[in-house]
C-alpha positions as CSV (number, residue, x, y, z in Angstrom):
1,M,-6.0,-9.5,28.4
2,K,-5.0,-8.3,25.0
3,L,-6.6,-9.8,21.4
4,R,-4.4,-9.3,18.5
5,F,-5.3,-9.5,15.6
6,V,-2.1,-9.3,12.5
7,W,-3.2,-10.6,9.1
8,I,-2.3,-9.9,5.0
9,G,-3.9,-7.9,3.5
10,K,-6.6,-4.8,3.9
11,T,-10.5,-5.8,4.5
12,R,-11.9,-5.1,1.0
13,S,-15.3,-6.1,1.1
14,A,-18.1,-4.5,3.1
15,P,-19.9,-6.9,4.8
16,V,-16.5,-8.2,5.5
17,K,-15.5,-5.1,7.1
18,E,-19.0,-4.9,8.9
19,L,-18.8,-8.2,10.8
20,I,-15.1,-7.5,12.0
21,R,-16.0,-4.7,13.2
22,E,-18.9,-5.9,14.7
23,Y,-17.7,-8.9,16.4
24,T,-14.2,-7.0,17.4
25,A,-16.8,-4.3,19.1
26,R,-18.0,-7.6,21.4
27,L,-15.0,-8.7,21.9
28,E,-14.0,-5.1,23.7
29,N,-16.8,-6.0,26.8
30,F,-14.1,-9.0,27.0
31,A,-10.4,-8.2,26.3
32,S,-8.8,-5.2,24.6
33,V,-8.8,-6.2,20.6
34,E,-6.0,-4.4,18.4
35,V,-6.5,-5.3,14.7
36,T,-3.1,-4.6,12.5
37,E,-3.6,-5.4,8.5
38,L,-0.5,-5.1,7.2
39,R,0.4,-5.2,3.2
40,D,0.2,-7.4,0.4
41,R,4.3,-8.1,-0.2
42,D,3.8,-8.1,-4.4
43,D,6.5,-5.6,-4.4
44,V,9.4,-7.8,-4.1
45,G,8.4,-10.2,-7.0
46,D,6.3,-12.7,-7.3
47,N,8.3,-15.7,-5.7
48,T,6.0,-17.3,-3.4
49,Q,8.5,-18.0,-0.9
50,R,10.2,-14.7,-1.2
51,I,6.7,-12.7,-0.8
52,A,5.8,-14.9,2.9
53,D,9.0,-14.2,3.9
54,K,9.3,-10.4,3.6
55,E,5.5,-10.9,4.9
56,G,6.7,-12.7,8.1
57,E,9.1,-10.1,8.8
58,G,6.4,-7.4,9.4
59,I,4.6,-9.6,11.1
60,L,6.5,-10.7,13.7
61,S,8.0,-7.1,14.2
62,R,4.3,-5.9,15.3
63,I,4.1,-9.5,18.3
64,A,5.3,-8.3,21.5
65,D,7.8,-11.3,22.5
66,A,5.8,-12.0,25.4
67,A,2.6,-13.1,23.2
68,F,1.1,-16.3,23.1
69,V,0.8,-16.9,19.1
70,V,-2.2,-18.6,17.5
71,A,-0.3,-19.1,13.7
72,L,-3.7,-20.4,11.6
73,D,-2.6,-22.7,8.8
74,E,-5.1,-25.1,7.5
75,R,-2.6,-28.0,8.3
76,G,-3.1,-26.8,12.4
77,R,-4.3,-28.9,15.1
78,E,-8.5,-28.1,15.1
79,L,-10.4,-27.5,18.0
80,D,-13.9,-27.2,19.0
81,S,-15.6,-24.3,20.1
82,Q,-15.7,-26.0,23.6
83,E,-12.2,-26.9,23.2
84,F,-10.9,-23.6,21.8
85,A,-13.0,-21.8,25.1
86,K,-10.6,-23.9,27.3
87,L,-7.8,-22.6,25.5
88,I,-8.3,-19.0,25.9
89,E,-10.0,-19.6,29.8
90,R,-6.5,-21.0,30.8
91,H,-4.6,-18.0,29.4
92,R,-7.1,-15.9,30.6
93,L,-6.4,-17.6,34.1
94,A,-2.4,-17.8,33.6
95,A,-2.6,-13.9,33.4
96,T,-1.4,-13.7,29.6
97,K,-1.2,-10.5,28.7
98,E,-1.4,-11.0,25.4
99,I,-2.7,-13.7,22.1
100,A,-1.6,-12.3,19.1
101,F,-3.7,-14.3,15.8
102,V,-1.9,-14.7,13.3
103,I,-3.3,-15.0,9.1
104,G,-0.6,-15.0,6.1
105,G,-1.0,-13.8,2.9
106,H,-2.4,-16.0,-0.3
107,G,0.9,-17.5,0.4
108,G,0.9,-18.7,3.8
109,L,2.7,-17.8,6.5
110,A,6.5,-18.1,6.4
111,G,8.6,-20.5,8.4
112,V,9.6,-18.1,10.8
113,V,6.0,-18.1,11.7
114,K,5.4,-20.9,12.5
115,E,8.6,-21.6,14.0
116,R,7.6,-18.6,16.6
117,A,4.1,-19.6,16.5
118,D,2.9,-21.8,20.2
119,M,0.0,-23.1,18.5
120,V,-0.5,-23.4,15.1
121,L,-4.6,-24.0,14.4
122,A,-6.6,-24.9,11.7
123,L,-10.0,-23.4,12.1
124,S,-10.9,-25.8,8.9
125,R,-9.0,-27.8,6.5
126,M,-11.9,-26.8,4.3
127,T,-10.0,-23.7,2.1
128,L,-11.6,-20.0,3.1
129,T,-10.8,-16.9,1.6
130,H,-8.7,-14.9,4.5
131,E,-11.8,-12.4,4.0
132,L,-13.7,-15.1,5.8
133,A,-10.9,-17.1,7.7
134,R,-11.1,-13.3,9.8
135,V,-15.0,-13.1,10.4
136,F,-14.2,-16.6,11.2
137,L,-12.2,-16.3,14.0
138,I,-13.4,-13.8,15.0
139,E,-16.8,-14.8,15.5
140,Q,-15.2,-17.8,17.7
141,I,-13.5,-16.1,19.6
142,Y,-16.1,-14.2,20.6
143,R,-18.4,-17.9,21.0
144,A,-15.3,-18.8,23.0
145,F,-16.2,-16.1,25.6
146,T,-19.4,-16.3,26.3
147,I,-18.7,-20.3,26.8
148,I,-16.6,-18.7,29.7
149,R,-19.2,-16.4,30.7
150,G,-22.3,-18.1,30.7
151,L,-24.2,-16.7,28.6
152,P,-26.9,-17.6,25.7
153,Y,-24.8,-16.8,22.5
154,Q,-23.6,-20.1,21.9
155,K,-26.7,-21.9,23.0
């Protein structure tokens, strides 16, 4: 199984970059991992919808047609860690080739990305910075794999 992360904007904070690197390396014990950081599209003006639409085009161009797509949005479905692990395990057992996790830019995700998504997931109802959302997501995926494998991390 391949885990693909597609998000808008570079991770600028050195400590956040290090956490992403650490959890990505840990995840590679369970699955192939690819992170794609797309640039902010502030070059198309200051219209939030236009920016989101342009970013959405870039996101969709990086996702395989057969991928199971999880779009992150605060209005999405909330899962606890056990439920999230069950979701990952269902796809692993079903031989899903790729799960793509998408985090939009500051203006949110374009409608076409949410429509393409197989699931819209909320990490929290609270607002998280985009960089912290990345760490939170990757850590929860790592936690899911430790739950699936019965490893002591989650205890």
